[in-house]
C-alpha positions as CSV (number, residue, x, y, z in Angstrom):
1,X,10.4,-27.0,28.1
2,X,10.7,-24.3,25.4
3,X,13.7,-23.1,24.3
4,X,14.4,-19.7,23.9
5,X,15.1,-18.8,19.8
6,X,17.2,-15.5,20.6
7,X,20.5,-17.9,20.9
8,X,19.9,-19.4,17.8
9,X,18.8,-16.2,15.9
10,X,22.1,-14.5,17.3
11,X,24.2,-17.7,15.7
12,X,22.2,-17.3,12.4
13,X,23.2,-13.8,12.5
14,X,27.1,-14.2,13.1
15,X,27.4,-16.8,10.3
16,X,25.7,-14.5,8.1
17,X,27.8,-11.6,9.1
18,X,31.0,-13.9,8.2
19,X,29.2,-14.7,4.7
20,X,28.8,-18.2,5.6
21,X,24.8,-18.6,5.0
22,X,22.6,-16.3,2.8
23,X,21.0,-13.3,4.1
24,X,17.6,-14.4,3.1
25,X,17.8,-16.3,6.3
26,X,17.8,-12.8,8.0
27,X,15.7,-10.7,5.8
28,X,12.8,-13.5,4.8
29,X,10.8,-14.7,8.1
30,X,9.3,-18.2,8.3
31,X,11.8,-19.8,5.5
32,X,9.6,-23.2,5.6
33,X,6.1,-21.4,5.1
34,X,5.4,-22.1,1.4
35,X,4.6,-19.5,-0.7
36,X,2.3,-19.6,-3.7
37,X,5.3,-19.6,-5.9
38,X,3.9,-22.0,-8.6
39,X,0.5,-20.3,-8.9
40,X,2.4,-17.0,-8.8
41,X,4.7,-18.3,-11.9
42,X,1.3,-18.6,-14.0
43,X,0.6,-14.8,-13.4
44,X,3.9,-13.6,-15.2
45,X,2.9,-11.2,-17.8
46,X,-0.7,-12.2,-17.7
47,X,-1.6,-8.4,-18.6
48,X,1.3,-7.8,-20.7
49,X,1.1,-4.3,-22.4
50,X,-1.9,-3.1,-20.1
51,X,-2.2,-0.2,-18.0
52,X,-3.2,-0.2,-14.5
53,X,-4.0,2.2,-11.3
54,X,-1.9,1.7,-8.3
55,X,-4.3,3.9,-5.5
56,X,-2.9,5.7,-2.7
57,X,-4.8,6.4,0.1
58,X,-4.2,10.1,0.7
59,X,-6.8,12.6,1.2
60,X,-6.8,13.3,-2.7
61,X,-8.3,10.5,-3.4
62,X,-11.5,11.9,-2.5
63,X,-11.3,14.0,-5.4
64,X,-11.0,11.1,-7.9
65,X,-14.3,9.5,-9.5
66,X,-13.5,5.8,-8.8
67,X,-16.3,5.0,-10.9
68,X,-13.9,5.6,-14.1
69,X,-11.8,2.6,-13.0
70,X,-14.5,0.5,-14.0
71,X,-13.4,-2.0,-16.6
72,X,-9.7,-0.7,-15.6
73,X,-7.1,-2.9,-13.8
74,X,-6.4,-1.2,-10.5
75,X,-4.6,-2.0,-7.0
76,X,-6.0,-1.3,-3.8
77,X,-4.3,-1.7,-0.4
78,X,-5.0,-1.8,3.5
79,X,-8.4,-0.2,4.3
80,X,-9.4,0.7,0.9
81,X,-12.6,-0.9,1.9
82,X,-14.1,2.0,3.1
83,X,-14.4,2.7,-0.5
84,X,-16.3,-0.3,-1.1
85,X,-18.5,0.6,1.8
86,X,-19.1,4.2,1.0
87,X,-19.1,3.9,-2.9
88,X,-19.1,0.1,-3.8
89,X,-15.7,0.3,-5.3
90,X,-13.3,-2.9,-5.6
91,X,-9.9,-2.9,-6.9
92,X,-8.7,-5.6,-9.1
93,X,-5.7,-6.4,-7.0
94,X,-5.8,-6.1,-3.2
95,X,-2.3,-6.1,-1.3
96,X,-1.3,-5.8,2.2
97,X,2.1,-5.4,3.6
98,X,1.6,-3.7,7.1
99,X,1.9,-5.6,10.2
100,X,-0.1,-3.3,12.3
101,X,-2.6,-3.1,9.7
102,X,-3.1,-7.2,9.2
103,X,-3.1,-7.6,13.0
104,X,-5.5,-4.7,14.0
105,X,-7.9,-5.5,10.9
106,X,-7.3,-9.1,9.8
107,X,-11.0,-9.9,9.9
108,X,-12.0,-7.2,7.5
109,X,-9.1,-7.9,5.0
110,X,-9.8,-11.7,5.0
111,X,-13.6,-10.4,4.1
112,X,-12.8,-8.3,1.4
113,X,-13.3,-9.9,-1.9
114,X,-11.4,-9.2,-5.1
115,X,-10.4,-10.8,-8.2
116,X,-6.9,-11.2,-6.9
117,X,-5.5,-10.6,-3.4
118,X,-1.8,-10.9,-2.7
119,X,-0.4,-11.3,0.7
120,X,3.2,-11.8,2.4
121,X,3.3,-15.6,3.3
122,X,3.8,-14.2,7.1
123,X,0.1,-13.6,7.2
124,X,-1.2,-17.1,6.2
125,X,-2.4,-17.3,9.8
126,X,-4.8,-14.3,9.5
127,X,-6.1,-15.5,5.8
128,X,-9.0,-17.8,6.4
129,X,-10.4,-17.5,3.0
130,X,-7.7,-18.8,0.5
131,X,-9.3,-19.6,-2.1
132,X,-8.4,-19.4,-6.1
133,X,-8.1,-15.8,-5.5
134,X,-5.6,-15.2,-2.8
135,X,-2.1,-15.5,-3.4
136,X,0.9,-15.4,-0.7
137,X,4.3,-14.3,-1.8
138,X,7.8,-14.3,-0.2
139,X,8.2,-11.0,1.5
140,X,11.9,-9.8,1.7
141,X,12.3,-7.6,5.1
142,X,15.9,-6.6,4.8
143,X,15.1,-2.8,4.2
144,X,13.7,-2.8,7.9
145,X,16.4,-4.8,9.6
146,X,19.2,-2.8,11.0
147,X,21.5,-6.0,10.9
148,X,21.1,-6.8,7.4
149,X,23.6,-4.9,5.1
150,X,20.4,-4.2,2.9
151,X,18.9,-1.9,5.9
152,X,17.0,1.2,4.0
153,X,18.6,0.0,0.7
154,X,16.0,-0.1,-2.1
155,X,15.8,-3.2,-4.2
156,X,13.2,-4.3,-6.8
157,X,12.5,-8.0,-7.7
158,X,11.7,-8.6,-11.3
159,X,10.6,-12.2,-10.2
160,X,7.7,-11.8,-7.7
161,X,7.5,-15.8,-7.7
162,X,10.4,-15.6,-6.0
163,X,10.4,-12.9,-3.7
164,X,9.5,-9.2,-3.5
165,X,11.4,-6.6,-1.7
166,X,10.0,-4.0,0.9
167,X,10.7,-0.3,0.4
168,X,9.0,1.6,3.3
169,X,5.6,1.7,1.2
170,X,2.9,-0.6,0.3
171,X,3.3,1.2,-3.4
172,X,6.5,-0.3,-3.7
173,X,5.1,-3.7,-3.5
174,X,2.4,-2.8,-5.8
175,X,5.2,-1.3,-8.6
176,X,7.0,-5.0,-8.2
177,X,3.9,-6.9,-8.7
178,X,2.6,-4.8,-11.3
179,X,5.8,-5.3,-12.9
180,X,5.9,-9.1,-12.9
181,X,2.3,-9.1,-14.0
182,X,3.2,-7.3,-17.2
183,X,1.9,-4.1,-17.3
184,X,3.4,-1.3,-19.3
185,X,1.9,1.7,-18.1
186,X,1.4,2.7,-14.4
187,X,-0.7,5.7,-13.1
188,X,-0.5,6.4,-9.4
189,X,-3.3,8.2,-7.8
190,X,-3.9,9.3,-3.9
191,X,-0.2,9.4,-3.5
192,X,-0.2,12.8,-1.6
193,X,3.4,12.0,-0.4
194,X,2.9,14.0,2.6
195,X,1.8,13.3,6.5
196,X,1.2,15.3,9.5
197,X,2.3,13.2,12.9
198,X,-0.1,14.8,15.4
199,X,1.4,15.6,18.7
200,X,-1.5,13.6,20.3
201,X,-0.1,10.1,19.1
202,X,1.8,7.9,21.3
203,X,4.9,6.2,20.1
204,X,5.1,2.6,20.8
205,X,8.8,1.1,20.2
206,X,11.4,2.5,17.5
207,X,8.8,3.3,14.7
208,X,5.1,2.3,15.7
209,X,2.6,5.2,16.4
210,X,-0.8,4.8,17.9
211,X,-3.4,7.6,16.9
212,X,-5.7,8.8,19.5
213,X,-7.8,11.0,17.1
214,X,-9.2,10.9,13.6
215,X,-6.8,10.4,10.6
216,X,-6.1,13.7,8.5
217,X,-3.4,11.6,6.3
218,X,-6.1,9.5,4.7
219,X,-9.0,9.6,2.8
220,X,-11.1,8.5,5.7
221,X,-11.0,9.9,9.3
222,X,-11.1,6.2,10.7
223,X,-8.3,4.6,8.3
224,X,-5.8,4.9,11.1
225,X,-8.0,6.6,13.6
226,X,-8.3,6.4,17.3
227,X,-7.2,3.2,18.5
228,X,-5.1,1.8,15.1
229,X,-1.5,1.7,14.9
230,X,0.8,3.0,12.4
231,X,4.4,3.5,11.2
232,X,6.5,6.3,10.7
233,X,6.2,6.9,6.8
234,X,10.0,7.9,6.7
235,X,9.3,9.6,3.4
236,X,12.8,9.9,2.4
237,X,13.1,6.0,2.1
238,X,9.9,5.9,0.1
239,X,11.5,8.7,-2.4
240,X,14.7,6.0,-2.6
241,X,12.7,3.4,-3.5
242,X,10.2,5.2,-5.7
243,X,13.4,6.3,-7.5
244,X,14.5,3.1,-8.1
245,X,11.5,1.9,-9.5
246,X,11.1,4.4,-11.9
247,X,14.6,3.7,-13.0
248,X,13.7,-0.2,-13.5
249,X,10.4,0.7,-15.6
250,X,12.1,3.3,-17.9
251,X,14.9,0.6,-18.5
252,X,12.5,-1.8,-19.7
253,X,10.5,0.7,-21.9
254,X,7.6,0.8,-19.4
255,X,6.3,4.0,-17.5
256,X,4.9,5.2,-14.2
257,X,3.0,8.5,-14.1
258,X,1.7,10.2,-11.4
259,X,-2.1,11.4,-11.9
260,X,-2.7,12.2,-8.3
261,X,-4.7,15.6,-7.7
262,X,-1.9,17.9,-6.2
263,X,0.2,16.5,-3.4
264,X,3.9,16.6,-3.2
265,X,5.3,13.5,-5.1
266,X,7.5,15.1,-7.7
267,X,9.7,11.7,-9.1
268,X,7.4,10.8,-11.8
269,X,5.8,12.8,-14.3
270,X,2.4,14.0,-13.8
271,X,-0.8,13.3,-15.9
272,X,-4.5,14.7,-15.5
273,X,-6.5,11.6,-13.9
274,X,-9.7,12.7,-15.8
275,X,-7.9,13.0,-19.2
276,X,-7.2,9.5,-19.1
277,X,-10.8,8.2,-19.7
278,X,-11.7,9.5,-23.1
279,X,-13.0,7.5,-26.0
280,X,-10.2,5.4,-26.7
281,X,-11.5,4.7,-30.2
282,X,-10.7,8.2,-30.9
283,X,-6.7,7.9,-31.1
284,X,-7.0,4.3,-32.8
285,X,-6.3,4.5,-36.8
286,X,-9.4,4.2,-38.8
287,X,-11.8,4.6,-35.9
288,X,-15.3,5.9,-36.3
289,X,-17.9,7.5,-34.5
C-alpha cells in the first residue's frame, strides 16, 4: 500500500514555518539524490580571468555569426541544438533548467554532446549518457514556491558546487555557473527580453502555456512550436534577477555586457558583437603584425 506524501509535505512545511527546519527541505527537491559536488568543486575558477558568451534564444540570435565563437567559451541552453542541426554549432557548456523542456525533449537533450553539460540533479532519470562531461548540480527552487519566504526573491550562489538558485530564466543559472568557473567578462547575446503570448496558446495550470502554432519568440519556429509547453516568461522577475547578478559581478571586479542585436534588455552596458573579434594581438603591448 502506498501512503500519500501530502500529509508528510504539509508537516514539513509547518516545521519550516516555525523555523524548526531549514528552508532547503522545501526549496530543494530530492534532497537524498546525489549531485556531482566533488567533481564540480574541481571546476571552481578553472577559467579564471577568461571571457565567455552566454547565448539566449531570441529571434535576434539569427543575426549573430556563431562561427565567430569558434575558440571562445560559450553557454548554450535548452533547444540550442537547432543551431547545431542548421550550422554545426556547439557551445562549450550546455545547460537545461526548465522542467517542460526536459520532459518534452529529453531524448534530444541527452543526445546533445558538448564539452561540459550541466543539469539539475532532479533530471538524472532523463540523462542516460552521464560520462565525464555531465555534471548534476543542486537546484534551489525557492524563487518558484509560493510557500517559501524566498518566493520571487532573487538570490545568487557563489558556490555552484553546493547549490544554484533559480531566478525565472536559465540565464540566471548560467551567470552563477560562469561566476563559479571564474569567468571575468560575460557577453550576453540573443537576449531580446521581449515576448509575445499569442491568443492561440492554451493555458495549463498557473503558468504553463501550450503552443498551437510556430514560435515567434525564439530563433527557430519549432523551438516552442505547436505541441510544446513553455512557461509564462514573467520578465519583471527576470529583471530582478539580472539586477542582482550585475551587482554581484561588479562587486567582484567582473563585468556582464549585453552584445545582443537590438532587443529590450537595458540593464547591462551594451557592446557590439562583431567588434569583439578583432585580432587581439593588436591590443597587446609590443605586438607586431
